[in-house]
N, C-alpha and C positions, 0 to 999 in steps of 0.2 A: 729170377723173376720171369714168369711166362710172358712172351711177347703177344701183343694184340694181333689179331688177324684181319686182313683187308682183302676183299674180293672185287676185282674189276671185270665187268662183263661187257665186251665190245663186239660190234658187228662190222664196223667200218674203220679204215685207217685213221680218219680224223678223230673218232672216238678213242682209239688206242693212243694217239698222240696226246690227247687231253688227259687220259688216264695216267700216262707216264708222268706228265707234268704234275698231276695231283699227288701221285705217290712220292715223287722226289721232293715235293714241297712240304707235305704233311706227314709222311709215313716212312721216313728214312729208317727207323728202328723197328718197324712192324714186319710181320710175315705177310708177304704180298702174293696173292694168287690171281692168275689171269685166265679168264675164259674167253677164247676166241670163237665167236659164233660165225661159222663159215656159210654165209648165204650165197656166195659165189666163189669160184676158184680165183677170180681176179682179185677180189678183196682179200682173200686168205693169203695169197702169195705176197701181196703188198704188205700186209700186216706182219707176216713172218720176216720180211726183209727189214722191218723196223726194230726187231728185237735185238737188244744189245746186252752184253754182260753187266754193264753198269746200272741196268734197271733192276737187277737183284730180285727176279721173280722166284719165289719158292717152288712154284709149279705152274706150267702153262698147259691148260686143258683145252682141247679143240672139240667143238660140237658141230657136226655136219648138219646144216639146216637146209637141206635140198631134197627134192623128190619125196619119197615115202618117209625119209628120216625126219622130215619136218614135224611129224606127229609123235615121235617116240623119245623126245629128249628127256622127259621125266624119268623113263626107265633107264636112260643112259647116265643120268646125273644124280639121282636121289641118294643112293648109297654113299657116294663120295661126298655130297654136300653135308650129310648128317655127320660125317667124320670131322668136319671143319668146326662145328659149333664149340664154343660161342664165337661169333664174328662181330667185330666192332663196327665196321663200315662196309657197305656195298656201293660201288659206283656203276651206274648203268647209262647207256646212251639211247636206249629205247624203252618204252613202257608197256611193251606187249611181249608175248611168247617167252623165249628163254630168259631174258632179264627179269621179267615180272615173276616168273615161276621161281627163279633163284631167290629173289627178294622174299617171297612168301615162305619158302622152305627154310631159309637161314634166319629170318626175322632179326636182322641186325639192329644194333642200337641206332645207327644212322644210315640213311639212304641219300645218295648224292646223284644228281642228274648231270651228265657230262654233255658238252656241246657236240652237235653234229650239224653245223650250219643252220639253215632255216628251220630244220626239224626241231631244234631246241625251242624256238618261239611257239611252234605248234603244240609241243608237249606242254609248255607252260600254260597255254590257253586251255588245253584239255584238262589239266589238273585243276585249274581255276574253275572250269565248268563243273567238274565233279564236286568241288568244295561247295558250290552253290546249291547242290541238291539237298533237299530237306531231310531225306531219309538216308540211312546207312546203305552203302552199296551192297547189293545182295551177292550171294555166292553162286550166281548163275554162270560164273566163269570157271567153276570147278569142273573137272573131268575125271571122275573116279576110275573109269576104264583105262585111261592113259596115264593115270597118276599125276595129273597136272593141277597146279594151284595158281589160278590166274585172276584172282580177285584184286582189283586195283586199290582197295581200301588203304593199304599201307603207304601208297604213293601220295596220299593227301598231305602228309607232313614231310615229304621229301625236300631236301635242300638242293640248291643249284650251285655248281661250280662253273661259272660262265663268263665269257667275254662280253655278253650282252647285258644291257640294263633291263633285265627281266622284271616285269611288273607282277610280283607275287607276294602280296602283303602278309600272307599266312605262312610263308616259307622263308628260310634263310637263304640269302644270296651272297656268295663269296666270289669276289672278282678274280678271274683268271687273267693275270697280266703277263703270263709266260715268263716270269722272272727267272725260273731255273733254266729254260732253254735259251733265253736271251743272253744269259751269261756266256754261252758258247759262241754266239754269232755277232756280238756287238762290234767287233773289229773287222768284219768282212768288208772288203772294198766294194764300192758301188760302180757299176758300169752303166752307160747310157741306154742300154737295151730296154725295150718296152715289152711287158708281158700281157697278153690277152688271154683270159682264163675262160675255157669252154665249160659249158654245162650240157647235160643230156636232155635237150629241150625239144628236138624235132619229133613231132608226132604226139608229144605229151603236153607241150605248151605251144610251140610254133607250128604253123600249118605244114611246112615242108622244108626241105633242104634249100631250095632256091631262095626262100625268104631269109634264111640264115646267111647264105652267101652274099645276098644283096646288102644286108646290114653290116657284115664284116668288111665288105668292100667300101661301104660308105664310112665306116669308122676310120679307115686308113686316112681319110681326109682330115680327121681331127687329131691324129697322132703326130708327135714331133717328126719331121722329115729327116732323112739321111741318118737314121739310127736303125739297128736291127729290130724288127717287130716279130715277136715270137707268139705262137698260138699254142697254149697248153690244152690238149684235148682232155675232155672228161674220160675217165677210164672205160665208160660204156659207149663212147662214140665210135662208130664203125670205121674201118680203115678206108673205105671208099670215100666217106665224107671228109676225112682228114686229108686225103690226097687232093681233093678239090679245093680245100682251104689253102693248101700249100701253093696251088696255082694262082691264088689271088695275090700272092706276094708275101705271105707269112712263112717264117721258118717254124718248123714244128718242134716243140719242146716236150719231149717225152722222157720221163724219169721212172725208175723202179719204185719211187717213193711218192709221198704227197708233196704238194708245193711248199707246205710249211717246213718240211724236212729237207727238201732237195737242195735248197740254196746253201745250206751248211755243207752238204756233200760236194757241191761244185766249187765252193770256195769264193763265191762272189754274189752280190745282190743286184737285182734289177732296179731301175730308177723309178718305175711306176707300174701299176697294174690296172687292168680294165676288165669288166665283165658285165653281162646282162643282169645276173642275179646272184652270182656266187658270193657267199660270205667270206670266201678266202681273201678277198681284197681287204677285209677288215682285220683278219688274223695276220696277214702279211704285214700290214701297217704296224700292228702291235708288236710283232716279233722283230721285223727287219727295218721298221720305220720307212716302208715303201708307200708313197702316196697311192691311194686307190680311187678309182672312178667307176660308177655304174653308168651304162648307157641305156636310155629309155626308148622303147619301141612303141609304135602305134597299135591300137587294139585290133586293127585289121590284120596284123601279123599272126594273131593267136587263134587257136582252134575254137575257143569260145570266150565269152566276155568274162567269165569268172576267173579263168586262168590269167587274163590280162590284169584284172583287178587285184589278184594275189600278188603279181609282180609290181603293180602300181603302189601297193602298200609298202613293199620293200624299198622301192625307189624314193618314196616320200619320207622314209625314215633316215635316208642316207644324205648327208649334206653335199656330196660332190657327184653330180650326175651330168651326163651329156645327152641332150635330147635329139634323137634321130627320127622323131615323129614327123618331121617335115619332109622327109625323103619320099619321093614318088616311086611307086612300083612300076 
């Protein structure tokens, strides 16, 4: 009996982590193909470090999505994609470019959206907005010259494999409780160490580095004393910024993998995690049972009001927050 085929298209380490969970939960006996979309060497190296023999990929295909190559993935992929048909399911973590093209070429029976932090909530809102349109989405996303198929029409009935309570009444939502990965970590010992999770916010959300340093210093007053306080830099935070954070009194927690995976590798769990807006605090709780807290900043810290309102929405959705808005600059 021929095996069903499943294709996972991922661009970030977290998308890959969730793709592995989906395949181990639902597709143990299927042929599994992985497409790594390399938007940066940092992400690609991290994803490659996460590949293990027990994941049982039939093939791993890398698409370089940088520089001039961003425009020619149709030419790179189309012949190979046509050899895969028919495909049962395609898992994607983004709804543009390479993932969308692959969905349109393969036309699978099922499309699943994987989590990638807050991006997942924005994807759900975008799909809902498309669903509210009264007319069929037009083929203005077609690019015959580059042989690309980028019409999002097929995404209207996409399903979600998510840790979030996504409000999508027209789509199936299957809860990702990380049951497969949790089976590997449930006996890890807990140490009193505290983890503060960084995000790449300076210049995109926060006004400047000095604002971040001030709030991280202020946060120390809210953390349990006399235990190690670790700062996990975002993979795109520069070395100079990380060095300044270390001077504030944080130990730097840098691993070759994502936080969801690294604690299995180190052999112990943190006692709690904190962040401004990273959804990793939620996934770490689901996987390792580590309590997580967001810390809320004043609007004056942000480059504009809309960026603060975006974070405010996240803070309001989360039950455990620390308010640093009373701190004076």
